[in-house]
SEMITOR-55100 format. One line per 3 residues: number of its first residue (from 1); their letters; for each residue x, y, z of N, C-alpha, C, CB. Coordinates in steps of 0.001 Angstrom, whole numbers. Glycine has a CB too. Layout:
<recs>
NUM = a = X:Y:Z:X:Y:Z:X:Y:Z:X:Y:Z; ...
</recs>
This chain:
<recs>
1 = mtp = -28767:2676:19043:-30004:3307:18645:-30937:3380:19841:-30659:2546:17482; -31840:4308:19727:-32799:4466:20827:-33825:3351:20765:-33498:5853:20768; -34468:3046:21883:-35451:1964:21899:-36658:2240:21006:-35916:1723:23310
4 = ain = -37035:3509:20791:-38196:3820:19946:-37906:3453:18493:-38567:5321:20057; -36676:3758:18014:-36319:3430:16630:-36221:1918:16470:-34981:4108:16227; -35670:1243:17459:-35596:-218:17396:-36988:-836:17305:-34855:-768:18621
7 = ril = -37928:-285:18058:-39306:-810:18029:-39937:-621:16654:-40171:-117:19101; -39693:552:16012:-40277:819:14683:-39667:-109:13647:-40060:2298:14268; -38328:-299:13692:-37680:-1150:12713:-38081:-2613:12861:-36188:-1016:12828
10 = rsr = -38427:-3040:14038:-38818:-4437:14274:-40320:-4663:14166:-38348:-4879:15637; -41090:-3644:13886:-42555:-3806:13852:-42987:-4549:12599:-43257:-2436:13917; -44128:-5248:12708:-44664:-6006:11583:-45297:-5074:10568:-45685:-7040:12063
13 = wla = -45773:-3924:10989:-46393:-2970:10064:-45353:-2428:9076:-47051:-1804:10846; -44151:-2129:9557:-43098:-1630:8662:-42696:-2715:7671:-41863:-1158:9472; -42524:-3938:8132:-42141:-5024:7240:-43224:-5270:6198:-41870:-6303:8038
16 = ggv = -44475:-5218:6593:-45576:-5425:5643:-45660:-4289:4635:-46906:-5556:6387; -45438:-3046:5074:-45488:-1901:4155:-44362:-1947:3124:-45413:-594:4941; -43167:-2293:3566:-42052:-2414:2635:-42314:-3537:1647:-40736:-2661:3388
19 = has = -42858:-4661:2122:-43158:-5797:1264:-44207:-5420:216:-43644:-6985:2104; -45231:-4725:612:-46292:-4328:-321:-45781:-3310:-1333:-47491:-3750:443; -44939:-2376:-906:-44417:-1370:-1846:-43488:-2006:-2873:-43674:-258:-1087
22 = lwl = -42748:-3031:-2497:-41890:-3711:-3464:-42718:-4468:-4500:-40938:-4673:-2746; -43846:-5090:-4058:-44726:-5779:-5007:-45379:-4781:-5956:-45805:-6584:-4259; -45724:-3600:-5465:-46323:-2569:-6316:-45295:-2072:-7336:-46853:-1388:-5457
25 = lly = -44081:-1876:-6926:-43019:-1439:-7826:-42757:-2484:-8902:-41736:-1154:-7043; -42777:-3774:-8549:-42597:-4837:-9516:-43742:-4858:-10521:-42487:-6180:-8809; -44965:-4675:-10076:-46129:-4662:-10978:-46037:-3501:-11960:-47443:-4569:-10171
28 = lam = -45674:-2325:-11479:-45580:-1164:-12356:-44458:-1329:-13375:-45360:103:-11535; -43357:-1967:-12990:-42265:-2198:-13929:-42658:-3205:-14994:-41024:-2677:-13192; -43479:-4202:-14618:-43887:-5224:-15575:-44909:-4683:-16574:-44463:-6431:-14840
31 = tnl = -45685:-3743:-16210:-46714:-3213:-17114:-46213:-2009:-17886:-47966:-2835:-16333; -44903:-1686:-17826:-44248:-602:-18564:-44811:763:-18247:-44359:-846:-20032; -45566:912:-17270:-46094:2197:-16846:-46800:2938:-17985:-44977:3050:-16290
34 = ggr = -47389:2193:-18900:-48119:2802:-20000:-47228:3320:-21101:-48957:3907:-19492; -45943:3013:-21114:-45038:3501:-22143:-45014:2577:-23339:-43642:3662:-21587; -44288:2958:-24376:-44178:2123:-25565:-42696:1847:-25820:-44849:2808:-26807
37 = tfs = -42417:817:-26579:-41043:459:-26892:-40553:1285:-28065:-40923:-1041:-27200; -39263:1370:-28209:-38667:2103:-29307:-38810:1303:-30592:-37190:2415:-29019; -38945:1991:-31706:-39049:1300:-32992:-37665:1307:-33645:-40125:1981:-33927
40 = fhe = -37013:163:-33607:-35698:18:-34214:-35874:-516:-35630:-34786:-923:-33370; -35179:89:-36603:-35223:-396:-37983:-33928:-26:-38686:-36444:188:-38743; -33718:-592:-39857:-32517:-336:-40631:-32497:1118:-41077:-32435:-1280:-41844
43 = ads = -31313:1690:-41229:-31187:3074:-41673:-31503:3171:-43152:-29777:3617:-41388; -32054:4303:-43537:-32369:4536:-44945:-31078:4799:-45707:-33358:5726:-45109; -30911:4131:-46850:-29717:4328:-47653:-29816:5576:-48515:-29469:3118:-48523
46 = sag = -31002:6149:-48578:-31172:7333:-49413:-30615:8592:-48740:-32648:7530:-49742; -30416:8529:-47433:-29883:9694:-46731:-28406:9855:-47073:-30082:9559:-45194; -27947:11084:-47263:-26558:11358:-47611:-25662:11232:-46381:-26424:12758:-48231
49 = lpq = -24394:11394:-46622:-23454:11330:-45519:-23676:12511:-44582:-22007:11311:-46037; -23473:12317:-43291:-23672:13439:-42370:-22611:14513:-42612:-23624:12954:-40898; -22986:15741:-42435:-22068:16854:-42621:-21097:16927:-41453:-22837:18177:-42768
52 = npv = -19848:17312:-41715:-18845:17421:-40671:-19058:18749:-39943:-17398:17322:-41262; -19396:18727:-38649:-19685:19983:-37959:-18439:20800:-37638:-20429:19698:-36690; -17255:20170:-37646:-16026:20877:-37295:-15182:21032:-38555:-15234:20119:-36178
55 = pva = -14754:22246:-38908:-13895:22415:-40090:-12464:21972:-39766:-13908:23899:-40573; -12160:20724:-40059:-10882:20133:-39696:-9745:20695:-40549:-10946:18617:-39839; -10015:21112:-41757:-8957:21611:-42635:-8305:22868:-42068:-9516:21899:-44025
58 = ale = -9039:23674:-41330:-8474:24897:-40753:-7593:24596:-39549:-9588:25853:-40349; -7740:23424:-38949:-6943:23081:-37770:-5485:22818:-38116:-7528:21865:-37082; -5198:22378:-39334:-3816:22097:-39710:-2980:23360:-39676:-3753:21465:-41095
61 = rlf = -3533:24475:-40080:-2796:25727:-40073:-2624:26285:-38668:-3494:26739:-40942; -3397:25805:-37737:-3339:26327:-36374:-2042:25944:-35666:-4528:25823:-35574; -1515:24747:-35940:-346:24262:-35224:956:24398:-36001:-549:22839:-34858
64 = vpd = 967:25128:-37086:2194:25416:-37816:2980:26445:-37006:1893:25938:-39273; 4312:26273:-36842:5064:27186:-35970:5209:28599:-36507:6415:26631:-35727; 4905:28854:-37778:5088:30196:-38339:4211:31273:-37705:4818:30158:-39801
67 = pwp = 2909:31038:-37443:2117:32157:-36917:2384:32475:-35450:663:31861:-37090; 3051:31588:-34726:3300:31851:-33312:4395:32900:-33164:3692:30552:-32573; 4324:33731:-32156:5374:34741:-31963:6663:34078:-31485:4918:35820:-30946
70 = kgl = 7765:34667:-31868:9068:34129:-31462:9288:34380:-29978:10214:34762:-32295; 9890:33411:-29289:10172:33555:-27860:11386:34424:-27636:10380:32193:-27210; 11485:34985:-26466:12651:35790:-26136:13811:34862:-25830:12364:36733:-24938
73 = vtt = 14844:34952:-26611:15988:34072:-26437:16904:34621:-25352:16755:33904:-27760; 17121:35917:-25351:18039:36527:-24398:17251:37080:-23219:18873:37642:-25069; 17043:36263:-22218:16291:36706:-21043:17173:37392:-20020:15594:35534:-20400
76 = ntf = 18487:37382:-20214:19369:38036:-19256:19633:39501:-19606:20679:37289:-19176; 19018:40001:-20647:19175:41411:-20992:18294:42249:-20083:18825:41665:-22479; 18552:43554:-20083:17745:44440:-19255:16367:44583:-19889:18427:45830:-19086
79 = npf = 15371:44138:-19193:14012:44142:-19694:13109:44304:-18481:13679:42834:-20509; 12067:45093:-18559:11203:45247:-17381:10415:43991:-17031:10244:46380:-17604; 10376:43012:-17939:9589:41807:-17686:10426:40626:-17223:8841:41426:-18923
82 = ftr = 11737:40755:-17203:12612:39697:-16734:13570:40269:-15698:13385:39053:-17910; 13990:39423:-14767:14903:39864:-13728:16063:38885:-13629:14177:39994:-12372; 17184:39374:-13193:18342:38517:-12975:18409:38021:-11534:19621:39262:-13329
85 = hfi = 17429:38410:-10742:17459:38063:-9321:17381:36558:-9097:16316:38748:-8592; 16641:35824:-9924:16387:34417:-9669:17343:33492:-10410:14981:34086:-10044; 18341:34039:-11085:19319:33209:-11778:20346:32746:-10749:20005:33989:-12961
88 = ppq = 20510:31427:-10564:21451:30955:-9541:22885:31242:-9958:21267:29449:-9288; 23757:31447:-8996:25163:31692:-9332:25796:30420:-9887:25947:32187:-8090; 26767:30599:-10747:27466:29461:-11333:28435:28893:-10302:28217:29872:-12634
91 = vap = 28305:27604:-10044:29155:26930:-9066:30231:26163:-9813:28325:25980:-8150; 31452:26368:-9414:32568:25666:-10048:32519:24187:-9657:33934:26304:-9637; 32887:23297:-10565:32890:21878:-10212:33927:21604:-9134:33165:21008:-11451
94 = ptt = 33680:20606:-8294:34623:20325:-7206:35964:19838:-7751:34035:19278:-6246; 37012:20202:-7067:38357:19788:-7474:38913:18689:-6588:39295:20973:-7457; 38238:18414:-5467:38689:17355:-4568:37527:16457:-4192:39337:17946:-3308
97 = rti = 37854:15284:-3718:36850:14361:-3180:37402:13751:-1899:36479:13244:-4222; 36497:13254:-1071:36887:12684:211:36730:11172:150:36044:13281:1369; 37775:10456:578:37689:8999:649:37936:8569:2090:38713:8322:-321
100 = evt = 37321:7456:2475:37482:6919:3829:38453:5748:3778:36108:6475:4430; 39452:5787:4636:40470:4739:4687:40514:4190:6111:41878:5283:4246; 40486:2859:6234:40621:2173:7521:41766:1162:7392:39269:1462:7945
103 = yqg = 42826:1367:8141:44000:488:8085:43727:-768:8899:45274:1216:8612; 43955:-1950:8288:43675:-3214:8946:44949:-3958:9376:42858:-4089:8026; 46075:-3622:8781:47324:-4291:9146:48185:-4528:7909:47036:-5628:9859
106 = fyq = 49285:-5296:8088:50153:-5595:6964:50703:-7007:7135:51302:-4554:6852; 51287:-7503:6042:51999:-8784:6108:53184:-8722:5157:51054:-9986:5749; 54159:-9605:5436:55361:-9671:4610:55759:-11132:4517:56529:-8792:5198
109 = tgd = 56023:-11605:3311:56423:-12999:3115:57894:-13064:2759:55573:-13672:2017; 58665:-13720:3580:60092:-13885:3323:60794:-12556:3139:60307:-14746:2102; 61516:-12444:2038:62235:-11210:1741:61426:-10284:837:63572:-11528:1091
112 = gpk = 60161:-10570:609:59315:-9762:-281:58916:-8434:351:58064:-10539:-660; 58239:-7591:-420:57823:-6281:99:56650:-6417:1076:57435:-5346:-1062; 56479:-5387:1880:55354:-5365:2810:54064:-5118:2022:55557:-4270:3910
115 = hai = 53000:-5792:2430:51686:-5608:1824:50757:-5043:2897:51127:-6958:1232; 50175:-3886:2629:49237:-3261:3571:47822:-3683:3209:49370:-1705:3556; 47040:-4008:4225:45634:-4359:4033:44816:-3219:4641:45274:-5764:4696
118 = fkl = 43990:-2610:3819:43163:-1492:4303:41844:-1485:3552:43899:-126:4128; 40920:-773:4127:39580:-658:3554:39462:741:2958:38455:-923:4637; 39238:819:1654:39093:2078:940:37632:2199:533:40048:2155:-307
121 = gaa = 36865:3027:1265:35420:3104:1042:34773:1836:1558:35090:3316:-462; 34240:1000:647:33618:-259:1049:34429:-1461:566:32191:-340:508; 35548:-1226:-143:36331:-2318:-713:37605:-2547:101:36682:-2018:-2183
124 = fid = 37940:-3821:306:39188:-4185:963:40279:-4258:-101:39054:-5545:1733; 41424:-3629:196:42520:-3573:-772:43790:-4109:-114:42736:-2115:-1293; 44523:-4903:-898:45826:-5423:-492:46838:-4811:-1448:45872:-7015:-516
127 = asv = 47651:-3881:-962:48606:-3172:-1817:49976:-3206:-1181:48162:-1714:-2062; 50988:-3401:-2019:52358:-3391:-1494:52823:-1951:-1345:53323:-4186:-2424; 53870:-1755:-577:54402:-414:-319:54924:156:-1632:55534:-447:769
130 = gtk = 54460:1382:-1960:54875:2059:-3178:53850:2011:-4296:56140:1470:-3657; 52767:1269:-4131:51771:1194:-5200:50760:2327:-5076:51051:-162:-5173; 50121:2645:-6192:49136:3722:-6258:47795:3189:-5758:49008:4283:-7714
133 = vad = 47210:3905:-4790:45948:3482:-4188:44783:4201:-4845:45952:3746:-2675; 44867:5520:-4956:43828:6335:-5572:44527:7393:-6411:42879:6984:-4497; 43758:8367:-6907:44341:9436:-7718:45424:10151:-6924:43255:10437:-8175
136 = slf = 46654:10042:-7376:47851:10656:-6770:47979:10351:-5281:47820:12163:-6972; 47679:9118:-4871:47822:8699:-3476:48535:7346:-3468:46421:8614:-2750; 49669:7279:-2773:50503:6091:-2768:50702:5591:-1339:51857:6381:-3431
139 = vae = 50980:4291:-1190:51312:3709:104:52789:3985:351:50994:2163:153; 53093:4737:1413:54481:5086:1715:55098:4107:2699:54562:6502:2273; 54378:3747:3771:54928:2858:4800:53790:2157:5514:55806:3644:5812
142 = atm = 54000:919:5894:53041:149:6671:53760:-404:7889:52404:-996:5821; 53295:-25:9079:53903:-500:10325:52828:-1206:11137:54542:681:11142; 53215:-1640:12344:52274:-2347:13210:51149:-1443:13685:53000:-2930:14403
145 = qal = 51410:-137:13790:50427:756:14391:49794:1743:13413:51064:1510:15497; 50399:1996:12236:49875:3028:11348:50258:2749:9903:50384:4404:11770; 49495:3372:9017:49738:3326:7580:50015:4749:7121:48523:2698:6804
148 = alt = 51083:4933:6366:51422:6262:5852:51093:6301:4369:52930:6605:6099; 50209:7237:3998:49840:7455:2600:50363:8816:2195:48289:7356:2385; 50952:8919:1020:51505:10186:553:51045:10450:-874:53050:10178:635
151 = nqa = 51134:11722:-1282:50777:12075:-2654:51986:12652:-3357:49604:13077:-2686; 51814:13137:-4600:52937:13632:-5377:53473:14948:-4837:52534:13798:-6817; 52676:15677:-4049:53138:16936:-3461:53812:16700:-2114:51968:17911:-3298
154 = aqt = 54130:15469:-1768:54808:15074:-531:53993:15408:710:56161:15747:-443; 52663:15369:601:51793:15523:1768:51479:14123:2276:50471:16323:1419; 51789:13879:3545:51634:12550:4114:50433:12505:5035:52894:12135:4865
157 = niv = 49669:11443:4922:48521:11186:5802:48815:9919:6586:47177:11049:4986; 48684:9998:7890:48915:8852:8765:47557:8303:9184:49782:9246:10016; 47325:7007:8917:46071:6349:9286:46385:5340:10379:45392:5655:8046
160 = pln = 45889:5551:11615:46143:4590:12691:45421:3263:12434:45702:5176:14042; 45847:2226:13134:45280:892:12989:43819:875:13452:46108:-133:13786; 42938:339:12633:41503:175:12914:40786:1488:13231:41320:-776:14068
163 = vkk = 41205:2567:12615:40539:3864:12780:40159:4351:11387:41467:4915:13527; 38889:4714:11235:38423:5226:9947:38820:6695:9840:36873:5049:9791; 39542:7017:8764:40013:8389:8578:39626:8855:7176:41561:8489:8794
166 = eiv = 39157:10107:7091:38791:10676:5799:39975:11444:5254:37545:11591:5917; 40297:11177:3986:41423:11820:3319:40895:12542:2087:42529:10781:2934; 41335:13783:1909:40936:14583:751:41921:14330:-374:40873:16102:1103
169 = vpi = 41362:13925:-1541:42179:13569:-2697:41766:14471:-3857:42019:12048:-3070; 42714:15036:-4620:42335:15852:-5769:41742:14985:-6891:43555:16635:-6288; 40777:15549:-7612:40151:14842:-8719:40940:15136:-9989:38656:15255:-8878
172 = q = 41262:14088:-10741:41996:14286:-12002:41167:13821:-13152:43335:13548:-11994
</recs>
């Protein structure tokens, strides 16, 4: 702030004037400014019930569905007020999905079958050779370097060791 405003705000004359005006305001509030109080009393029982200013009985007929006009059901017909331009094309549902497979290795106990360990999406799976992994997807072979997955149409997918590979699987 400028020094002139600081001097006015710190002056004794301003403080005294504000102090005196507050005392004057208090005095005027205490003397009611010459006004009178309201006269509160019990209501007269001889007065009838107040009249209803809004005809509520007519409102019930307002929301009955009969008087409203019928909506246009067939909006795809030729009409100057509707267009087919904004109707989205029909999209066929997908027939395939993509899964991520990461081959982790295999193990074999004694004369038992080989068990392949792989990650399918976020889940770790231990499956023996020949078992069904996903929809029409089977474990064909597990070696030291790769995992062979095949489907019923004899399409083979080779997944190398520790490599994430996406495989397209039909949805059934």
